C-alpha positions as CSV (number, residue, x, y, z in Angstrom):
1,M,5.2,20.5,1.6
2,A,3.7,18.0,-0.8
3,A,5.3,14.7,-1.3
4,P,6.9,14.7,-4.9
5,H,5.7,11.1,-5.6
6,L,2.0,12.1,-5.3
7,S,0.0,13.2,-8.2
8,P,-1.0,16.9,-8.3
9,D,-4.6,15.8,-8.5
10,L,-4.3,13.7,-5.4
11,I,-2.6,16.5,-3.5
12,E,-5.4,18.9,-4.5
13,A,-8.2,16.4,-3.6
14,K,-6.7,15.9,-0.1
15,R,-6.1,19.6,0.4
16,A,-9.7,20.3,-0.4
17,V,-10.9,17.7,2.0
18,R,-8.7,19.0,4.8
19,Q,-9.9,22.6,4.1
20,R,-13.6,21.6,4.2
21,M,-13.2,19.5,7.4
22,L,-11.2,22.2,9.3
23,A,-13.9,24.7,8.4
24,A,-16.7,22.3,9.5
25,R,-15.0,21.3,12.9
26,E,-16.0,24.6,14.5
27,A,-19.4,23.2,14.9
28,W,-18.2,19.9,16.5
29,D,-18.6,19.1,20.1
30,P,-15.4,17.7,21.8
31,A,-17.5,16.4,24.7
32,L,-18.9,13.7,22.3
33,G,-15.6,11.8,23.2
34,V,-17.4,10.4,26.1
35,A,-19.7,8.5,23.9
36,V,-16.8,7.5,21.7
37,G,-15.1,6.0,24.7
38,E,-18.1,4.0,25.8
39,H,-18.4,2.4,22.4
40,V,-14.6,1.6,22.3
41,L,-14.9,0.0,25.8
42,R,-17.9,-2.0,24.8
43,E,-17.4,-2.9,21.2
44,A,-13.5,-3.0,20.6
45,P,-11.6,-2.8,23.9
46,P,-7.8,-3.3,23.7
47,S,-6.6,-6.8,24.9
48,A,-5.4,-7.0,28.5
49,G,-2.0,-5.6,28.9
50,A,-2.0,-3.8,25.6
51,V,0.0,-0.5,25.3
52,V,-2.6,2.0,24.0
53,S,-1.6,5.2,22.0
54,G,-3.9,8.1,22.4
55,F,-3.6,11.8,21.7
56,W,-4.2,15.0,23.5
57,P,-6.9,16.9,21.6
58,I,-6.3,20.1,19.8
59,G,-8.9,22.7,18.9
60,Q,-12.2,21.0,18.3
61,E,-10.8,17.6,17.9
62,I,-12.9,15.0,19.7
63,D,-11.7,14.6,23.3
64,I,-10.6,11.2,24.1
65,R,-9.2,12.0,27.5
66,P,-12.1,10.2,29.3
67,L,-11.3,7.1,27.3
68,L,-7.6,7.4,28.2
69,L,-8.5,7.7,31.8
70,A,-10.7,4.7,31.7
71,L,-8.1,2.5,29.9
72,H,-5.5,3.6,32.5
73,E,-7.8,2.6,35.2
74,R,-8.2,-0.8,33.6
75,G,-4.4,-1.3,33.6
76,H,-3.4,-0.3,30.2
77,R,-0.2,1.7,29.8
78,I,-1.0,4.9,27.7
79,V,1.3,6.6,25.5
80,L,0.9,9.8,23.7
81,P,2.8,10.9,20.5
82,E,5.8,13.1,20.3
83,T,6.2,14.8,16.9
84,P,9.7,14.3,15.6
85,K,11.3,16.1,12.7
86,R,9.3,15.7,9.3
87,G,9.8,12.5,7.6
88,N,10.0,10.4,10.6
89,P,7.2,8.3,12.4
90,L,5.8,9.5,15.7
91,I,7.6,8.6,19.0
92,F,5.2,7.5,21.8
93,R,5.9,8.4,25.4
94,L,4.3,7.0,28.6
95,W,1.5,9.0,30.0
96,H,-0.6,8.7,33.3
97,P,-3.0,11.0,35.0
98,G,-1.2,14.0,36.3
99,S,1.7,13.7,33.8
100,A,3.3,17.1,33.1
101,M,2.6,17.9,29.5
102,V,5.1,19.5,27.1
103,M,3.8,21.8,24.4
104,E,5.1,20.9,20.9
105,R,4.8,22.3,17.4
106,F,1.4,22.1,15.7
107,G,-0.4,23.0,19.0
108,T,0.2,19.4,20.3
109,S,1.0,18.3,23.9
110,R,2.9,15.3,25.1
111,P,4.3,13.8,28.3
112,D,8.0,13.4,28.9
113,G,7.8,9.7,30.0
114,P,9.9,6.8,28.7
115,V,9.4,5.7,25.0
116,L,7.2,2.7,24.5
117,A,5.7,1.2,21.3
118,P,1.9,0.9,21.2
119,D,-0.1,-2.4,20.6
120,F,-3.4,-0.7,20.0
121,L,-3.5,2.8,18.3
122,L,-6.2,5.5,18.7
123,V,-5.7,7.8,15.6
124,P,-6.9,11.4,15.2
125,L,-8.2,12.3,11.7
126,L,-10.1,15.0,9.7
127,A,-12.1,12.6,7.6
128,F,-12.5,8.8,6.9
129,D,-14.3,6.3,4.8
130,R,-15.6,2.9,5.3
131,R,-12.6,1.4,3.4
132,G,-10.4,2.6,6.2
133,Y,-8.7,5.5,4.6
134,R,-8.2,8.8,6.6
135,I,-7.2,12.4,5.9
136,G,-5.0,13.8,8.6
137,Y,-3.4,17.2,8.8
138,G,-1.2,16.6,5.8
139,A,2.3,15.9,7.3
140,G,2.2,12.1,7.0
141,Y,3.2,11.3,10.5
142,Y,0.5,8.7,11.2
143,D,0.9,7.0,7.8
144,R,4.7,6.6,8.5
145,T,3.9,5.5,12.0
146,L,1.3,2.9,11.1
147,A,3.6,1.6,8.3
148,S,6.3,1.1,11.0
149,L,4.0,-0.8,13.3
150,P,2.5,-3.6,11.2
151,G,-0.1,-5.9,13.0
152,R,-1.2,-3.4,15.6
153,F,-5.0,-2.6,15.8
154,R,-5.6,0.9,14.3
155,L,-8.7,2.5,15.5
156,G,-9.6,6.0,14.1
157,V,-11.5,8.3,16.5
158,A,-13.8,10.9,15.0
159,Y,-17.2,12.5,14.9
160,S,-19.7,10.6,12.7
161,T,-19.9,13.8,10.5
162,Q,-16.3,13.3,9.5
163,E,-17.3,10.3,7.4
164,L,-17.1,10.6,3.6
165,D,-18.2,8.2,0.9
166,E,-14.7,8.1,-0.3
167,V,-11.5,9.7,0.9
168,P,-8.7,10.5,-1.7
169,A,-6.0,7.9,-1.1
170,G,-2.6,7.2,-2.6
171,P,-0.1,4.5,-2.5
172,Y,1.5,5.6,0.9
173,D,-1.8,6.0,2.8
174,E,-2.3,3.4,5.6
175,R,-5.8,2.0,6.3
176,L,-7.5,1.9,9.6
177,D,-9.1,-1.4,11.0
178,A,-12.1,0.6,12.3
179,V,-13.3,4.1,13.3
180,A,-15.1,4.9,16.6
181,T,-17.5,7.7,16.5
182,E,-20.2,8.9,19.0
183,Q,-22.7,6.7,17.2
184,G,-20.7,3.6,17.5
185,L,-17.9,1.7,15.6
186,V,-17.4,1.4,11.8
187,F,-15.5,-1.7,10.9
188,C,-13.6,-1.0,7.9
189,K,-14.0,-3.3,4.7
190,D,-11.5,-4.2,2.0
191,E,-11.9,-2.4,-1.1
């Protein structure tokens, strides 16, 4: 359902990008997540002791599980999102290798561990631009979550082919600090 405070043109522009990227992702290789992880660990590792949020990939999303394992081995607590009722920010639950995963709506999976707030967020997306704007799946969960966690490092995770010259953005769209792709990190610039 579209938010009533957004213009019909913005809603349509986002829908078109989402549709285009969902069709394109059939050709993407989730295994490129290994290269993404190497870039994150080399170019923008979380600070010691940071709680890191990740995500369990769905479909052809880039697979960051190797990065999550490496961060866990470095002593980071890893949390994965639980999807609450629409209109609420995500809830993050502690994950460790071997955690039983609970299936959720939208095809996502999450652990059933204790709730923790992340310091460093790995954010999935369908499209991004160098200003730090992203297009997600359209329910607004990450925008609400990022707004509720000011000051945390926000690192989008994507294939390089998900970059656009400009992502349609509105007043409630939260910006990323950087985006990690298989080709390296893109540090986002002010508009």
